[in-house]
TIKE-949820 format. One record per residue: residue number from 1; residue in three letters; x, z, y of N, C-alpha, C in turn. Coordinates in Angstrom, 2 decimals. Example, Ala and Ser with C-alpha at 12.3 -4.5 7.8 and 13.67 -1.06 7.14 Angstrom:
2
+------+------+---------+---------+---------+---------+---------+---------+---------+---------+---------+
| pavo | loza |    n_c1 |    n_c3 |    n_c2 |   ca_c1 |   ca_c3 |   ca_c2 |    c_c1 |    c_c3 |    c_c2 |
+------+------+---------+---------+---------+---------+---------+---------+---------+---------+---------+
|    1 |  Ala |   13.19 |    7.80 |   -5.69 |   12.30 |    7.80 |   -4.50 |   13.20 |    7.80 |   -3.30 |
|    2 |  Ser |   12.85 |    7.08 |   -2.25 |   13.67 |    7.14 |   -1.06 |   12.90 |    7.87 |    0.03 |
+------+------+---------+---------+---------+---------+---------+---------+---------+---------+---------+
//
This chain:
100
+------+------+---------+---------+---------+---------+---------+---------+---------+---------+---------+
| pavo | loza |    n_c1 |    n_c3 |    n_c2 |   ca_c1 |   ca_c3 |   ca_c2 |    c_c1 |    c_c3 |    c_c2 |
+------+------+---------+---------+---------+---------+---------+---------+---------+---------+---------+
|    1 |  Met |   -4.86 |  -34.60 |  -65.21 |   -4.00 |  -33.82 |  -64.42 |   -3.40 |  -34.03 |  -63.32 |
|    2 |  Ser |   -3.16 |  -35.50 |  -63.34 |   -2.66 |  -35.68 |  -61.60 |   -3.86 |  -35.01 |  -60.77 |
|    3 |  Ser |   -4.99 |  -35.47 |  -60.61 |   -6.01 |  -34.46 |  -59.58 |   -5.63 |  -32.94 |  -59.53 |
|    4 |  Thr |   -5.56 |  -31.90 |  -60.83 |   -4.95 |  -30.88 |  -60.96 |   -4.00 |  -30.53 |  -59.93 |
|    5 |  Lys |   -2.96 |  -31.37 |  -60.43 |   -2.29 |  -31.06 |  -59.42 |   -1.60 |  -31.27 |  -58.02 |
|    6 |  Asp |   -1.85 |  -32.40 |  -57.78 |   -2.87 |  -32.79 |  -56.67 |   -3.22 |  -31.50 |  -55.67 |
|    7 |  Ser |   -4.59 |  -31.38 |  -56.71 |   -5.39 |  -30.33 |  -55.86 |   -4.61 |  -28.97 |  -55.60 |
|    8 |  Lys |   -3.16 |  -28.53 |  -56.23 |   -2.39 |  -27.24 |  -56.66 |   -1.56 |  -27.51 |  -55.37 |
|    9 |  Val |   -0.83 |  -28.88 |  -55.16 |   -0.40 |  -29.27 |  -53.54 |   -0.68 |  -28.75 |  -52.18 |
|   10 |  Asn |   -2.07 |  -29.63 |  -52.16 |   -2.52 |  -29.33 |  -51.24 |   -3.13 |  -28.51 |  -50.99 |
|   11 |  Phe |   -3.60 |  -27.41 |  -52.02 |   -3.67 |  -25.62 |  -51.58 |   -2.64 |  -25.39 |  -50.96 |
|   12 |  Ser |   -1.45 |  -25.02 |  -51.47 |   -0.63 |  -25.28 |  -51.48 |    0.63 |  -25.27 |  -49.73 |
|   13 |  Val |   -0.11 |  -26.68 |  -49.70 |   -0.24 |  -26.94 |  -48.43 |   -1.13 |  -26.40 |  -47.42 |
|   14 |  Leu |   -2.17 |  -25.61 |  -48.11 |   -3.23 |  -25.38 |  -47.07 |   -2.80 |  -23.69 |  -46.34 |
|   15 |  Glu |   -2.21 |  -23.43 |  -47.83 |   -2.10 |  -21.64 |  -47.68 |   -0.79 |  -21.72 |  -46.73 |
|   16 |  Gln |    0.13 |  -22.65 |  -46.85 |    1.02 |  -22.66 |  -46.31 |    0.76 |  -22.57 |  -44.61 |
|   17 |  Asn |    0.09 |  -23.59 |  -43.85 |   -0.57 |  -23.54 |  -42.55 |   -1.20 |  -22.51 |  -42.51 |
|   18 |  Ile |   -2.00 |  -21.97 |  -43.11 |   -2.50 |  -21.10 |  -43.06 |   -1.89 |  -19.69 |  -42.68 |
|   19 |  Gln |   -0.59 |  -19.61 |  -43.16 |    0.47 |  -19.10 |  -42.68 |    0.43 |  -18.88 |  -41.56 |
|   20 |  Lys |    0.77 |  -19.90 |  -41.78 |    1.31 |  -20.68 |  -40.08 |    0.72 |  -19.94 |  -39.12 |
|   21 |  Leu |   -0.70 |  -20.70 |  -38.79 |   -1.46 |  -20.08 |  -38.36 |   -1.66 |  -18.75 |  -38.35 |
|   22 |  Met |   -1.73 |  -17.36 |  -39.12 |   -1.90 |  -16.04 |  -38.79 |    0.08 |  -15.46 |  -38.68 |
|   23 |  Gly |    0.93 |  -16.22 |  -38.27 |    1.95 |  -16.03 |  -38.03 |    2.08 |  -16.05 |  -35.92 |
|   24 |  Phe |    1.90 |  -16.99 |  -35.81 |    0.96 |  -17.83 |  -34.82 |   -0.65 |  -17.03 |  -34.25 |
|   25 |  Cys |   -0.96 |  -16.03 |  -34.57 |   -1.87 |  -15.86 |  -33.91 |   -1.64 |  -13.67 |  -34.18 |
|   26 |  Asp |   -0.13 |  -13.31 |  -34.62 |   -0.02 |  -12.07 |  -34.43 |    0.86 |  -12.41 |  -32.92 |
|   27 |  Glu |    1.95 |  -13.60 |  -33.79 |    2.56 |  -13.85 |  -31.95 |    1.75 |  -13.58 |  -30.90 |
|   28 |  Leu |    1.05 |  -14.46 |  -31.01 |   -0.27 |  -14.27 |  -29.42 |   -0.63 |  -13.01 |  -29.46 |
|   29 |  Lys |   -0.97 |  -12.43 |  -29.61 |   -1.15 |  -10.68 |  -30.39 |   -0.57 |   -9.82 |  -29.78 |
|   30 |  Lys |    0.85 |  -10.20 |  -29.85 |    1.71 |   -9.75 |  -29.24 |    2.06 |   -9.77 |  -27.73 |
|   31 |  Glu |    2.39 |  -11.39 |  -27.44 |    2.52 |  -11.45 |  -26.51 |    1.33 |  -11.09 |  -25.53 |
|   32 |  Asn |    0.31 |  -11.24 |  -25.89 |   -1.20 |  -10.91 |  -25.33 |   -0.66 |   -9.33 |  -24.18 |
|   33 |  Gln |   -0.56 |   -8.09 |  -25.79 |   -0.17 |   -7.14 |  -25.74 |    0.58 |   -6.51 |  -23.69 |
|   34 |  Val |    1.94 |   -7.55 |  -24.66 |    3.14 |   -7.65 |  -23.42 |    2.06 |   -7.72 |  -22.49 |
|   35 |  Leu |    1.64 |   -8.60 |  -21.82 |    0.91 |   -9.88 |  -20.83 |   -0.02 |   -8.62 |  -20.24 |
|   36 |  Arg |   -0.95 |   -7.86 |  -21.20 |   -2.09 |   -6.82 |  -20.68 |   -1.57 |   -5.18 |  -20.16 |
|   37 |  Ala |    0.26 |   -5.40 |  -20.62 |    1.08 |   -3.88 |  -20.48 |    1.64 |   -3.96 |  -18.90 |
|   38 |  Glu |    1.94 |   -5.62 |  -18.53 |    2.20 |   -5.92 |  -17.60 |    1.39 |   -6.27 |  -16.66 |
|   39 |  Asn |    0.83 |   -6.65 |  -16.87 |   -1.14 |   -6.05 |  -16.04 |   -0.97 |   -5.55 |  -14.86 |
|   40 |  Arg |   -1.26 |   -4.41 |  -16.27 |   -2.06 |   -2.42 |  -15.66 |   -0.01 |   -2.17 |  -14.52 |
|   41 |  Gln |    0.76 |   -2.74 |  -14.81 |    2.11 |   -2.10 |  -14.22 |    2.02 |   -3.29 |  -12.43 |
|   42 |  Leu |    1.22 |   -4.31 |  -12.52 |    1.09 |   -4.74 |  -11.15 |    0.84 |   -3.94 |  -10.93 |
|   43 |  Lys |   -0.80 |   -4.22 |  -11.41 |   -2.22 |   -3.13 |  -11.40 |   -1.70 |   -2.37 |  -10.33 |
|   44 |  Leu |   -1.15 |   -1.35 |  -11.39 |   -0.65 |   -0.25 |  -10.79 |    0.04 |    0.00 |   -9.01 |
|   45 |  Ser |    1.34 |   -0.88 |   -9.33 |    2.18 |   -1.62 |   -7.99 |    1.33 |   -1.42 |   -7.14 |
|   46 |  Val |    0.53 |   -2.89 |   -7.16 |   -0.68 |   -3.46 |   -6.02 |   -1.45 |   -2.00 |   -5.37 |
|   47 |  Asp |   -1.72 |   -1.57 |   -6.58 |   -2.58 |    0.26 |   -6.15 |   -1.31 |    1.62 |   -5.05 |
|   48 |  Glu |   -1.13 |    1.44 |   -5.58 |    0.53 |    2.57 |   -5.08 |    1.07 |    1.50 |   -3.59 |
|   49 |  Asp |    0.97 |    0.04 |   -3.88 |    1.38 |   -0.64 |   -2.18 |    0.59 |   -0.63 |   -1.39 |
|   50 |  Lys |   -1.24 |   -1.13 |   -1.77 |   -2.30 |   -0.65 |   -0.92 |   -1.71 |    0.98 |   -0.36 |
|   51 |  Glu |   -1.53 |    2.34 |   -1.02 |   -1.75 |    3.94 |   -0.30 |   -0.64 |    3.90 |    0.24 |
|   52 |  Arg |    0.20 |    3.03 |   -0.05 |    0.99 |    3.45 |    1.49 |    0.51 |    2.82 |    2.38 |
|   53 |  Ser |    0.88 |    2.36 |    1.87 |    0.18 |    0.92 |    4.06 |   -0.73 |    1.59 |    4.53 |
|   54 |  Arg |   -1.92 |    1.74 |    3.93 |   -3.13 |    2.39 |    4.31 |   -2.37 |    4.14 |    4.68 |
|   55 |  Arg |   -1.20 |    4.53 |    4.46 |   -0.61 |    6.12 |    4.69 |    0.25 |    5.18 |    6.45 |
|   56 |  Leu |    0.43 |    4.22 |    5.43 |    1.10 |    4.20 |    7.24 |    0.84 |    3.39 |    8.61 |
|   57 |  Glu |   -0.26 |    2.86 |    8.43 |   -1.60 |    2.72 |    9.18 |   -2.07 |    4.29 |    9.81 |
|   58 |  Glu |   -1.52 |    4.70 |    8.54 |   -2.96 |    6.31 |    9.65 |   -1.87 |    7.04 |   10.16 |
|   59 |  Gly |   -0.28 |    7.08 |   10.02 |    0.25 |    7.64 |   10.19 |    0.95 |    6.87 |   12.08 |
|   60 |  Tyr |    1.00 |    5.53 |   11.74 |    0.95 |    4.59 |   13.12 |   -0.59 |    5.20 |   14.48 |
|   61 |  Lys |   -1.40 |    4.99 |   13.73 |   -2.42 |    5.23 |   14.22 |   -2.38 |    6.67 |   15.02 |
|   62 |  Asn |   -2.11 |    8.02 |   14.60 |   -1.70 |    9.39 |   14.67 |   -0.61 |   10.02 |   16.00 |
|   63 |  Leu |    0.08 |    8.05 |   15.23 |    1.51 |    8.36 |   16.39 |    1.08 |    7.94 |   17.85 |
|   64 |  Lys |   -0.09 |    6.63 |   17.79 |   -0.03 |    6.34 |   19.08 |   -1.38 |    7.68 |   19.42 |
|   65 |  Glu |   -2.26 |    8.66 |   18.76 |   -2.93 |    8.94 |   19.41 |   -1.84 |   10.26 |   20.14 |
|   66 |  Met |   -0.61 |   10.34 |   19.69 |    0.06 |   11.65 |   20.11 |    0.68 |   10.70 |   21.22 |
|   67 |  Glu |    1.45 |    9.75 |   21.76 |    1.87 |    9.72 |   22.36 |    0.52 |    9.57 |   23.36 |
|   68 |  Lys |   -0.07 |    8.95 |   23.40 |   -1.39 |    9.00 |   24.07 |   -1.74 |   10.34 |   24.46 |
|   69 |  Ser |   -1.87 |   11.18 |   24.14 |   -2.53 |   12.49 |   24.70 |   -0.40 |   12.60 |   24.83 |
|   70 |  Ser |   -0.06 |   12.49 |   24.85 |    1.49 |   13.06 |   25.32 |    1.49 |   12.19 |   26.74 |
|   71 |  Ser |    1.18 |   11.27 |   26.57 |    1.16 |   10.93 |   28.08 |    0.13 |   11.18 |   29.41 |
|   72 |  Arg |   -0.31 |   11.37 |   28.15 |   -2.34 |   12.27 |   29.31 |   -1.52 |   13.62 |   29.81 |
|   73 |  Gln |   -0.87 |   14.79 |   28.89 |   -0.82 |   15.72 |   29.65 |    0.83 |   15.50 |   30.27 |
|   74 |  Ser |    1.81 |   14.19 |   30.56 |    2.71 |   14.91 |   31.18 |    2.16 |   13.93 |   32.87 |
|   75 |  Ile |    0.55 |   13.25 |   33.02 |    0.28 |   12.76 |   33.67 |   -0.28 |   14.24 |   34.37 |
|   76 |  Asn |   -1.28 |   14.75 |   33.59 |   -1.63 |   16.12 |   34.04 |   -0.37 |   17.05 |   34.81 |
|   77 |  Asn |    0.83 |   16.91 |   34.02 |    1.40 |   17.46 |   34.20 |    2.32 |   17.31 |   35.64 |
|   78 |  Met |    2.25 |   16.07 |   35.82 |    2.57 |   15.42 |   37.16 |    1.87 |   16.29 |   38.58 |
|   79 |  Lys |    1.05 |   15.87 |   37.94 |   -0.42 |   15.38 |   38.74 |   -1.12 |   17.64 |   39.30 |
|   80 |  Arg |   -0.58 |   18.21 |   38.38 |    0.04 |   20.08 |   38.62 |    1.32 |   20.12 |   40.09 |
|   81 |  Lys |    2.13 |   19.92 |   39.54 |    3.22 |   20.09 |   40.14 |    3.11 |   19.09 |   41.76 |
|   82 |  Ile |    2.43 |   18.40 |   41.58 |    2.75 |   17.81 |   43.33 |    1.44 |   18.45 |   43.68 |
|   83 |  Asn |    0.76 |   18.95 |   43.04 |   -0.44 |   19.26 |   43.72 |    0.09 |   21.08 |   44.25 |
|   84 |  Asp |    0.77 |   21.65 |   43.69 |    1.85 |   23.07 |   43.23 |    2.25 |   22.01 |   45.13 |
|   85 |  Ile |    3.17 |   20.99 |   44.51 |    4.00 |   20.56 |   45.86 |    3.79 |   20.29 |   47.55 |
|   86 |  Ile |    2.13 |   19.80 |   47.13 |    1.29 |   19.99 |   48.88 |    1.01 |   20.62 |   49.05 |
|   87 |  Thr |    0.09 |   22.07 |   48.16 |    0.28 |   23.82 |   48.28 |    0.87 |   24.25 |   49.07 |
|   88 |  Glu |    2.32 |   24.48 |   48.61 |    3.13 |   24.88 |   48.98 |    3.79 |   24.09 |   50.45 |
|   89 |  Ile |    3.61 |   23.33 |   50.57 |    4.07 |   21.90 |   51.67 |    2.66 |   21.94 |   53.14 |
|   90 |  Asp |    1.77 |   22.63 |   52.10 |    0.12 |   22.99 |   53.39 |    0.95 |   25.08 |   53.73 |
|   91 |  Arg |    1.33 |   24.90 |   53.31 |    1.21 |   26.81 |   53.10 |    2.22 |   27.32 |   54.26 |
|   92 |  Asn |    3.38 |   26.35 |   53.84 |    4.47 |   26.77 |   55.43 |    4.24 |   25.40 |   56.39 |
|   93 |  Met |    3.49 |   24.42 |   56.22 |    2.91 |   24.68 |   57.72 |    2.31 |   25.52 |   58.35 |
|   94 |  Ser |    0.90 |   26.09 |   57.63 |    1.05 |   27.09 |   57.73 |    1.33 |   28.16 |   58.82 |
|   95 |  Leu |    2.06 |   28.56 |   58.02 |    3.39 |   29.00 |   58.51 |    3.89 |   28.85 |   60.59 |
|   96 |  Ile |    4.49 |   27.89 |   60.28 |    4.89 |   26.99 |   61.70 |    4.25 |   27.44 |   62.15 |
|   97 |  Asp |    2.92 |   27.11 |   61.59 |    1.95 |   26.21 |   63.10 |    1.79 |   27.70 |   63.46 |
|   98 |  Asp |    1.01 |   29.30 |   62.86 |    1.64 |   30.51 |   63.57 |    1.98 |   30.92 |   63.27 |
|   99 |  Lys |    3.61 |   30.07 |   63.93 |    4.68 |   30.86 |   64.25 |    5.38 |   30.73 |   65.96 |
|  100 |  Ser |    4.51 |   29.37 |   65.99 |    4.27 |   28.29 |   67.23 |    3.36 |   28.67 |   68.19 |
+------+------+---------+---------+---------+---------+---------+---------+---------+---------+---------+
//
């Protein structure tokens, strides 16, 4: 009879241990779900940051191109003004020479 009682105690202990393991398993599943959701969120955040960085780099590149274009345009305008001034000086010199 003692053997049956010991078996029942052993099965009871075994059942309690199985229940604990099942509880731990459920907790780990929930924690895993939370971690997976957090991981997805972090990946989305990284992707958004990469996209923002790419747009900033593109904007910076465009700004530099605009600055170069503006500088070239400014230089061309200065050259045109200088040429206009030289032409005006030449015309005036010609007028002075004609009067002399």
